N, C-alpha and C positions, 0 to 999 in steps of 0.2 A: 561753744565756749566763748565767754565774753572777753574781750581784748583786756589786759591790765590797765589799771588806771595809772595815770601819770603821778611821778612823785609829788609835784606840786601844782596845785590847781590855781588858776587865776583868780584873783579876788572877786573880780566882777565880769561877767559875761557880756560881751557886746550884743546889742539886740540883733536878733536875726542869724546869729552864728552860734555853733556848738561849742562847747568848753574846748574841745580837742577834736582833731580830724586824724583819719589814717592816710599814710603817705601813698600817693597814686603809684601804681606799677609802672616800672620803666618800660618804655617801649624799645623793641629790638631794632638795632641800626639796620638799614638796608645792605645787602650783600653787594659789594662793588666788584665788577668785572674789569680788572686791571688792564686785560687787552683791548677792550672795548673802550676803556677810559683814556687809552694811550698815556697812562702816566698821570693824568690830571685827575685829583680828586673830586667827585662831584657828590655833594650831600643830597639828601631827601629834601623835597621842596618844603616840607615842614620846618626843615633844620636850617634853611637858607638865612643867612645873615642879613638884618634889614638894611636896605640901601645897597646892596650888592649888586650893582649894574641895572638896578630897577626892574629884575626878571620877576615875573608873576609865578605863583605856585603851580600854574597849569603849564609851564614852559617845558619844554622836552628835557628829560633827564639824562638819557644815554645818547651820546653822539654817534651817528653813523660811522662805521668803519671806514677807514680811507682806502682808496682802491689800491691794489697790489701794484707795484712797478713791473712794467714788462721784463721777463726773465729769458734769456737765451737758454734752450734746451736741446741737446743732442740726443735723438731718438734711434736706437738700433733695432732690428728686428728681433722679436721674442722678448722685449723688455718686459720685466715683471712690474707689479703695481708698487712693490717696495722700492725698487730702484727708481720708478718715475717720480715717487713721492721724495726721495731724497734730492733728485736733481731739481725739483720744483719747490723744495724746501717747505712742503706741507706736511700734514699728518696723513698717514696712509688711509685711516679711518674717514678721512674726508673725501678721498678719492674712491673708496668703496661706497660711501653714501651717494656720490654723485652717479656712480654706475647703477646702484639700487634704484635710484629715482627715475632711471632710463630703462629699467625692467632687465638689467644685467646683474645676474648673480656671480659673484667671482670671490676668490680668496686672495689673500696679500701676496702670495708667491705664484700666482698665475700669470703665464705669459700673454701679452697683448699682441694683436697684430697692429699693423703701422697706422691704418686709418683709426682705429678706436683709441690708440696711445695720442695719436695727434689730435683728435677731438678732445679727449680728456685733459691734455695739457693746455690746449686753447682756452678751455673753460676756466682754467687758473691763471689766465693772462700770461701763458708761456709762448714764447716766439720759436718755433719748432724747426730743427734741421734735421732731416732723416738721412743717415748714412748706414752703410753695412758694418758689420762687426771688424771686417778687415780694414776698411776705411777709418774708422774710429781708432784703431791701433795705429794706422800710419800718422794720423793726426796727433796722437798722444806721443808718439816717438819723434815727430818733428819739432813738438814743443820743447823737448828737452835736448835737442841737437844742438850742438855749438860748431864753430869753425875748426876747433881743436879736435872734436871727435870725428870729423869727416876725413876719410883716407882715400888715396887714390885707388880705383879699381881697374880691372881689364876692360876693354870694350867688348859689347856684345854685337856682333856682325851678323846680320841676315842676308843669305844668298838668295835672289829672287830673280825671276825671268820666264821666259816662255818655255813650254814643255820641248824636251829633247834639244836645248840650247847649250847643254853641257854643265849644269849647275852642280850636279852631284859629282861628275868626273873632276871638275875644278877643285872640289873641295877633297876628293880622293887624293889628287896630285899635291895638295897642300899637307895632307894628313899622312901621306904614304900609305893609303889603305884602299880597300876595294868593296866599297859600298854599292856602286851602280850594279856591280855582277849579280847581286843577291836580290835586286828588285823585279817584281813581276812585270813582265811586258817591257823591261827597261826604263820604267818611270818610277820616280819616287812616290810613294803613296802614304808615307808616314813623316813625322818631323823627327830629324836628329839634331842633337847639340853636342858639340865637340869642343874640347880646349887644346889649342895649339900653341907651343911655345915658340916665340921668335927671340932667340938669344935669352935674356933674362927676363923677357915680358911675356905676358899671355894674352891670347886673343881667342875669344869664344866665338865660335861659329854656329849658326842655327841654319839648317837646311830646310827649305820649305818646298812642297810639291809645286809643279808648274802647271799642271792640267787644270782646265776651266772649273772642274767641279770642287777644286780644293781652294775656292775663293776664301772661305771662312778661315781656313787653316793659314793661308798666306796673310790674311789680316791679323790673325793672332801673332804671327811671328813678326810683323812690322810693329807690333805695339810693344813688344819686349826688347826691340833693338836700339841700339845707338848709332849704327851706321848701316846702310843698304848697299850691297854690292849687286848691281844690276847687270846679270849676264846676258849679252847679246851675241848670237852667232854671227859672225863676219860673213858667212855664206847665205844667211837667211834674212837678216835685217830685223826691223821692228815689227813685232806681231801683236795680235790682240791682248795676250796676257802680259807682254811687256809694257802696254800702256797702262794696264791695270796695276801692275806692280808699282809704276810711278806714281799713280794716284794713292795706293797705300802708303808709299813713304812719305808723301807729301801731307797726307792726312795725319799721319804720326809725327811729323815735323822733324824728320831727321835727315841728315846729309845723305847724298847718292854718291857713290863711286861706281863708274861704269866699267865692267870688264869685257872686252871685245875678245871673244873666244873664237876658236877654230880658225886662227890667222894662218895655220900651216897648210890649209887646203888651197887648191889652186883657184877655186872660184871665189876666194874671200876677197870683199870689199869692205875694208874698215873704213874708209873715207865715206862710203855710202851711208854707214851706219851712224857715223858723226853727224852728217847731214840730216838724217831722219830724226835723230835725237834732238838736234838744236831746233828743228820745227816744233818738238813738244816741250821746248823750254829748257832743255839740259844743254848749255853752250859749253864746249870744250875750253878748258883753261888755255890751251894754246892758241884758242881762236879769241881770247879776251874775256872768256866766261869763268864761272865759278865752280864748274863740275870736272872732277879729275877723270880722265878717260886712260885706261891701261889696255895694251894690246897682249893678249896671253894666248898660251896654247896648252891645254890641259894635258892633251896626249903627249906633247914633246917636253912639257914642264918649262914652257918659256914664259918669261915675265911674272913669274911668281914672286920673286924677290922684291921686285919693284911695286907689286900689288900690296904686299904685306907691309912694306915701308909706307906707302901713302896711307894705309888705314891706321898705322900708329900716329903718323902726323896728324890726321884728321881727329884722332882720338885725344891726343895732347892739346889740340885746339879747343876742344869741348870741355876740357877739364872735369872728366868724369870721376866722381867721388861717392862713397857710401860711408855709413857708420858700421863697421864690423862688430861693434859691442851691443848693438840693439838686437830685440827679438827678431829672429830671421823671418823673411817675407820674401815671396817670389810668385812665380806662375807656373802652372803644371803645363807641360808642352805635350805629354802624351801619357796614357795609361793603358794598362792591360792586365790580364789575368795569366800568371805563370803557375802551371799545377804544382810545382814543387814549393814556390814561394808566395804563392797568394797574390793578392793585388800588388801590382808594382806600378810606381808613378815616375815618370822623368819630369824632374823640377829644376827650374832655373832659379837659384837663389839671386835676389836682386839687392837685397839689403840685410845687414845683420849676419850672423854666423849660425849655421845649423849644427846642432850638436845631437850625438846619439842620446836617445833617451828624452828628447824634446817632445811635448805635447803640441798637436797642430790640428788645424782644421782646413779643409779643401772642400769649399762649397758645402755639400750635404754630407760630407764624410769626415769622421774624426780618426785620429790615429796617433800613434806614439812611435817614434823613429827606432826601429828595432836595428836596422843596419842600413848603411849606404854604400854605394858603389859608384866610381868616377866613370868616364865616358870609355875607359879601357876595360871596365868590369872589375878593377881593383878595389878591395875595400877602403873605404875612407873613414876617418874619425871625425872629421868637421868638414863644412863647406863654407868658405868665406863668400863674399858677394861676388857676383860675375861666375858662378861655378854651376855647371850643370850636373846634377847627381840622379841616380836612381835610389828611391827610396822604399824600404819595406816597412810594414807595420800598419798598412791601412786597414780600416774595417769594411771598407767598400772601394768602388772603382769611381774616382772622380771625373768631372768632365774635363776635357782637355779646353785648357784656358782659364780654369779656375784659379782664384788667387789663392795662394798658400800662406798661411799666417800661424806663427808660433805663439801660444797663448796658455793660460793655466788651464788645467784640465777640467775645473767645474764649469767654467764659463764656456769652454768648447763643447763640452757634452750637452749643456742646455741649449745651445744655438743649433746644434746638429739635430738634437731631438725635434725643435721647432720646425726645421727646414724639412726634415724627413716626414714630418707629420703633413706638412703642405704638399710634399710630392705625393705622399699615399692618397690625398683628398683629390689631388688632379688625376691621379691614375685610376681612380674609381669608375670614371666615365669612358666605359668601353663597349662598343657597339657589337652586336651579335648578328649573324645572319647566315644564309647557306654557304656551304664550302663550294670554292670555285677553283679552276686552274687557268692557266694563261690560254690554253687551247679553247676551254669553255668560254672565256672572255671573248675570244676571236668569234665564237659562233654567235654570242649574244650581241655582239656589236653589228654583226650581218643583220640580225633582226631589228635593229635600230633601238635597241634598249638603252636607257642611261643607267648606268651602273656604278657602284662604289666599290673599289678593289681595296681590300686590306693587305697590309704587308707587314711581316715581322722580320726585322734585321738583326742578324748575328754576323759579327766580324771578329778579326784577330785583336784589333786595337780600338780605343775609343775614338780616336780621330776619324777612322773611316765610318764608325757608325754615325757619328756627328755629320759627316759630309752627306752620307747616304739618306740621312733622315731629313737634310736641307734640300737635297737635289731632287729625290723622287717625287714628293708632292708638286713640285713646280712643272712636272710632266703632265699634270692633270689637264683634260680637255673639256669641252662641253658634254661630251658623251660619257666620259669616264673620270671619276674623281678617285685619286690615290689618297690613301689615309694609312698612316703609320701607327698600327695597332700597338706594337712593342719593339724594343731594341735592347741589345745588350752585348757584351763582350765574351768570347769564348765559344766552345763547340755547341752545336745545335743539340738540345736537351728534350727529354720528354715533356717537360713543362712548356717549352716553345711550341713543339707540336700540339699540345692541348690547348694552347691559347689561340693558335692559328685555326684549329679545328672548330673552337667554340665560336671564334669571330668570322669565319669564312675567308680566312686570309691565306696568302702564299707566304713562305720563308725564303728570304734572299740570304744565302750563307756566303759571305765574302772573305775568302781566305782561310774558312773553317770548313770541317765536316761534321756531318751528323755521327753520334755514336750508334752503336748497333741496335740498342733498344730503341732509341729514337726514329732510325730508319725503320724498324719493324712496325712501330706505332703509327709512322707516317703513312705507310701503305695500308694499315689497317683501317685508319681514320681518312684515307684518301686526300692527304695533305700534300700539295705541290711544293717540293723544295728544291730551290735552284741555286747551284753552286758555281761562284765565280772567283776569279783572281785579280780581274782587270777591271777597273772602273767603267771604261769604254762599254764593255760586254753587258754590264747591267742596264745602262741607261738604252743600249741599242735594243736590247731584248724587251724591255718594258714598251719602248716606243713601238717596235713592231708588233706587239701584242695588240697595242691600243689602236694601232692603224691597221690592224688585220693583215699584217705583213710576215706572218709566221710560216714562211715558206722559202726554203726547205726547213723542215723541222730537224734540229740535230737531236738524236735520241742517244741517250747513255744507257747501256745495259750492264747491270751489276754482274759480275762474275764469280767473285769470292775474294776472300782476305785471309792473310797469313801473319803471324806474329813472328818477329825476329828473335830468335833465341840464342844466336851467336853469330860472330863475324869472323871472316878468314880473309887474310891478305894473300891473293894468288898472283904470282908474277905473271905480268903480261895481260892479266885479265882485271886487276883492280881488285876492290872489295867484293866478296861474295858473301850474301846474307844466308845463314843456316836457319831455314824457316819451317814453322809448323802450320799447316793449312787448318784454320779453325773453321772456315765455313766457305761452300762453294767450290771453285775450282781455280786454279792458276794455270794460264794458258801461255805458251810461249809466243813472243812477238805481240802480246796483247798490251794495251796500255795499263799503266801502274801508277798509283800515287803513294807517296812516303808520307805516312801520317804519323805526327809526334805530338803526344799531348793534345790530340783533337784538332792540331793545325796542320794543314798540308804543307810540307817542308819542299817538296820536289815532285813533278810529274814527269813521267818519261816512259820507256817501253821496257819490258823484260828482255835483256840482251841475251840471257842464257838460263836454262832451267834443267836441273839434273837431279836424278835419283841415284845415290851412291856415286858411282863413276860413268854412269850412262845418262846421255841426253833423253830428255822427256819431252813430249809435246804438250802435255798437261799433268797436273798432279791434284788429286782430289782430297776432299776433306779427311782428315785423320792421319795423314802421311807427311813425312818430313822430307824436304827438298832443299837444294842449294839454288838461290836465285841471284843473277847478276842485273843491275839496273843500269841501263846505258847513260854513260856521262854523269854518273852519280856514285862517289865513293864514300860519302859521309854517312852511311847508313849505320844506325847504332841498335844495341840490344834494348828491346822494348817498343821499337818502331813497329808500325803496322803497314804491311803491303796491301793496297786494295787494288784489285785488278778489275778492269772494265773494258769495255768495247764502245766505240763511238760509231753511229751509223746515221746517215742522213736520209730522211723520208720527205716525200712531198706532203702538202697538206692533206690531199685525199687520202693517201695511205696512214698518216697519223690518225685522221678522223675514223677510218675504218678500224685501225687497231683499237681506238678508244671505245668505239660501239661495241666491238667484240669482247672487250674486258668487261665493260658494263654488263653485256648479256650473261657473261659467264659468271659474274658475281651475283646476279639474280637468280 
């Protein structure tokens, strides 16, 4: 179709030109990227105004983006791509594209490990600072704290010193309690925390073990403390663990108060102790130094008031303060499994106030405070700063020394899932091999073979597991390498026996006993279970096995077990247990263990055994009897009495019995 003619034609057309022309089509303006132009409008080179800076049409049109300024970024473990994008102030799809270019497929809510997150942040000009979730919470709380929010708090005092110098006895004298009487072998093998009222003020005491195997536990005690009380026996003087305690206190940068104990003994020489400690840099204040020395007697309760007075004075000089309104944070001192209450953790609250119902994270364990109990076992509604409490509501057993932090539920679950995933990956590498006992290890050492001995550790509390896991591998020699295959808290179970069987390991049961099914399975799988209550015995037995010195061999023969179904108070005889023999036989004058919830409560002898009113030398399976336990009246309904005999055999006799047993099995 032809175009319409104009209304008025020109009178005369110019030469070489048509009478009318069609209007040329308009060119589309170029799309301008405002972010790249940084706010300055740039036109297409064909639209440049003449004489504008003398730029040619071929000049660059789009200016390159300016480099991003460095940005400080705090990265926590398990950070997601969405959270990292918010901290870097970039689009999440840019981070995903960068990962995709490097061959990593990820979603926006995927957790990143620290190296990947660090590399990704540095690609966007981020200055990375890596901290844990707990450290990030502490930094956030510190930003909001003011002088008005900080309130005075009680001092946390750690009692340290050499083994058998009277640390626990001194604490007992202060608390008017008896803790040392319940310790195996007379030595403290767990950490206890106690709050003591001095007038209207409180002092929190943390008792740490003194044996050399508990170096890590003592180190943990020094890290949570404000003041260290160094206990030195006046009749013994400075010992190796005394020097070690001084090093821990100095590393923690806390003041030391020296308590010279046992001054009631005739051979006590307190002046000699002062001279020895002055050589180590602890100069008494009366000699012109800055260390307070107090002479005390835990047995006669002498000098305790002066000691408490000096502790409060040192605390006042340090001006100890905390924010009770902040989210609670602290340190796990100890953890264990209670059959009736589940996982239980002893926690020292260091800042904030812990409330019932708070969600918290302890290392790789998530929990909600279902209930709290103070150091006397009484229920507590809240725990202000410098308060030791037992907490129920954990979904697992935290490591002793883990940081305890209250946070929101979603973040806590996310971090715990990430940490547990890492732990599962680390636990996948487990070796397998032939089963071995300590006696067979002795024979292999004689042959000159280099062997690897696997060990599964089960103990009554997490602190003992931690110490044994650290101590036993250090006993490795050129011939034998000790390797921890697995560890845990609670009685030896069938799973532990299966793990030891598959890995060719032995089981060290410290303060716990195997249940009946686990014991039967261990005999069936020929897994060696060694039970101990004192740390010395574990290290000595392993050393002797490795050195080929298992002579004489102490052999324990299982006789039987009975359930306590009732208890009777008999005048002149104490508490008598009404028992039903479940397995084997109970023999009079035989050794007996009182097992409660899988844990050995007491070991003694059967002082009496009766059927009805008649004395009996033994009672067999299926019969009821009355049994008295020597020097033990705390037997309860539900306890299990395990009867056994201990015999000493020479190495030759033990080897002969072992070969006979192997031949009979074949």
